[in-house]
N, C-alpha and C positions, 0 to 999 in steps of 0.2 A: 353615659346617655342611656336612657331608659327607652329602648326600641319599642317595646309593647305599648307603653304610654304614648309615645309619639305617634305610633301607628293608629291608636285608638282616637287620639285628638284629632288627626287629620281626617279620619274617616267620618267622625260625627260632625266636624265642621262642613265637610264636603256634602254630607247628606241633609245638612240644615240650610244650605244655600239654594233657594228656589231657581230653577233655570231662567225664569222670567226676569230675574234680577241682573242677568248677565247679558251683555250685548249679543244679539243673535249672530253676528258676523264672527264672534270670538269662539263659538261652540258649533258642533255639528248641526246641520239644519234639522229642524223638527220633522218628524215623520219618518226619518231613516229607520227607526224601529221603536216600538213602543216602550215607554219608560215603565219599568217594573219596580224600581226603587225610587225613594225620594231624593231630591237634590240633584247635583251634577254627577255625571259619569266620571270615572277615573281618567279616561282619555281626554275629556273635556278639561279637567283640572290640569293635566299635564300640558295641554296646548296652551292654555292661559298662562301657565308658569314658565313655558319655554323649556321644558325638560321632556325627556323621552317617556313614553307611556310605561315601557318596561321599568325604568327607574321608579317612576311614581308608584307603580303597582307593588314594587319591592318595598318602598316606604310603608305602605299601608299593610304590607305582610310582615313587617318588623324584620325584613331581611337586607335591607339597603345599608351602605355605610353612611357615616355621619354627614349630613347635608353641610353644605358650605354657607356662610352668611348670606351670600348672593342668592343661593336657592331658596333659603328661608324667606328672604325678603320677597322673592318672586311668588312663592307659595302664599305669603301672607296677603299679597295684592290680589292673586287669583281667588283666594278664599274670602276676600274681603273682611280680614280680621281686624278687630279693634286694637288699639295700642296695647291694652292689657293682654289680649289674646296673643299678639305678636311677641311680647316679652315671655309669656307662658311657653310658647313654641320654641323660642331660643333656649330656655331653660331645659325643656324636655330633650332638645337636640344637643345639649352639652355645650352651647356656646356662652353660657353664663355659668360659672363654677357654682356648684351647690354649696350650702352651708353644712355643717355637721349635725347641727340640731338647732331648735329654737332656743337659743341661749337665754339663760335666766340671769341676765345682768341686772344690777341694782338700779332701781328707778332713780334718775338723775335728781339732785336737790332742786334744780330749777323747775322741773316738772311737778314736783310736790308743791312748790311755791305757786305755780300757775294754777293748780287745782284749788288752792286755798283762796286765791285772789278771785276766783269766779263766784265767790259768794253763795247767793241763792240759786245759781245755775247748776243743776245737777250734773256731774261730770265724773268720768273715771277713765282710767287707762287700760287698754288692752294690748296684749302682745299678739304675735301672728298665730299663736295656737288658740286665740280667742280666750285667753285667760285674763281675768281682771287682776291687775297688779298693784293698783292704787285707786283711791276714790276720795271724794269730799264728803262733807257732812250732809249736803243737800242730797246727793246721791243715796246715801244710806237711808235718809228719811223718806225719799220718794219710792225707792225700789226695795231694798232690804239691807239689813245690817250685815254687809259681807264678812266683817270680822268674827261673826258667830257661826259662819260656815267653815267646815273643813277646807283646807286649801285646795283640794282636787275638785271641790264642788264650785269654786268661784270661776266658773266658765259659763259664758252667757248661753252657749249652745246647750250645755247640760241643764242649766236653769230653765230654759225654754221648754224642755221635755219633762223635767222631773218635778219642778215646783208648780208650774202651770197655774190653774186657779184663776182668780178674777182680777189680778193686779193689772195685767196687759194683755191687750189683743190687737190684732191687725184689723183694718177695715174689712168689713164683710166681703168675702170673695176673693181676698188677697192673702189668705193666711199661708197657703203653700209658697207663695213668692217670697215671704220673709224666710222661710226654712230654706228655700233654694239659695238665698243669698248667703246663708251660713255655709252651705256646701261649697259655693263658689269662692268664699274667703279661705276656707280650709284646703280647698283644692290648690289655690295659689301657694299657700304655705307648704303643702306637701311637695310641690315642684321645687321650692327653695330648699327645702330640707327633706330629701327623700330617705335619709337614714334615721330620721327622728322617730324612734319606736313608740314613744308616748303619743305622738300626734297620729300615727297609724292606728294605735289602739283606740284613741277617741274617735276617729273617723268610723272604724268598725262598730264601735258601740253605738254611735248616733244612727249609722245607716240601719242597724238591726232593728231599731226602735221607730224610725221615721221613714215611710215610704217616699215622702216628698224629698227628703234629704237624700235618700239613695238614688232617686231619679236624677236630681241635680248633680250629684257626684258622677254618675254613669255619663251624663251628657257633657262632662268637662266644661261646665258653665263657668267661665272666667270673666269677671267683670269688675270695674271699679265699685267702691262702696258709695251708694247714693245716699241723698237725704231721704230718710224715711218718715212717713207720717204714722203715728201710733195713737191708739186710744188706751189710756191707763185708767184703771179702776181702783182708786186708792180707797182703803176702808175708812178714811177719816175725811179726805178731801173731795171724794166723789169721783165722777168721770172727768178726765183731763185729756184734751187733745193737744198732743205735742209733736214737735219735729225732732228727729235724732240726726245729729250731725257728727261726722267722723272725720278727723283731720290727722294727717301723719305728722308727728313731731320731728323736725329736721335732725338728722344725725342719730336717729334711733330707729328701732323697729316697733315702736309704740304708736298707737292711735289714741288721740284724745276723743272720747265720745261725750257729747253734750246734748241735753234736752232743753229746748227753748219752746216758746209760745207766741202767738200773735200779740203784739203790744196792746194793752188795754183789755184783753180778753179775760173772761173768768179764769181760764187756766194760768194766764200770766200773773193775775192777782194772787192765785193760790200758790204758785211757785215762789212768789216774792217772799212768802212767809217762811220758806224753808231755810234751815240753818240758824233760825232764831229760837229763843227759849220757849216761845209760844207755839212752835211749829207742831205739826201732828206727830205722833209716835210713828216710828218706821214700820212698815208693813212686814209680815212674816213670810210672804211669798212673792215671787216675781216671774213674769213670763216675758223673755226677751228672745225673740227669734231674729236671727241675722244680725247679731251684734258681736262684740268680741267676747272673750271669757277670761276668767282670772284666777290670779294666785298672788301670794305674797303679802306685804304689809299694808296696813291702812295708812293713808296719808295723815300727817299729823294736823 
């Protein structure tokens, strides 16, 4: 159990929960003393969870013994955690055994076949470290030829920071949100694989270059991967408006990332040409914030 990580997660979730979202009868009446910090007080969370104030304070001070599953469930309810946050809490508390590292298992043959059957739909596979481990021809033509990149660069978080350029951008005003999604995904992976040195080095590297990523990491922002809308600026096909979907492949630690467009739209017509002899040449840069990252071999 990582007591310091658990303590930090509980504190940040408590501070992020506005008192007006909790029934007044469940917390101390307002006006007892002025609130000098955001969120709930420690004694209020303890009361909501049905634990002693002393025990909860020691949890946030990284001095308490391992919480039981019942206590974790009560804290999850008191702090109004999402399912993803409850699972993260259980991992930090040692209720779910950690892995040794983000294993580099071979990509299953059926996953390669799935990529190929998607035809003009750009798609690739990412592992929990956000490394791109396989991709189809359409993805290489839309984004970049991943096979020309060094293996350590086939990581969507690294690509978002290092390649940059005009290929891809988030809608105006939401750029930081995409970066924070990257932090959320790597935070989840780090709880699963706390001893993974390569993952820790990646987090430190990205946090040193991106204030938005560093802020998302500090906030323990854990969330499911949403469908993201993106604007791609392709050197040949022009501006494309796409939706990015991420689906977990059953029985693996891999996510299938796909790009689609509104049927009949100019973007859909442009994407339909991918993977054909007449398709545009693949661009030389990509910008991908909040997606997975990659390594290993190109799908056949």
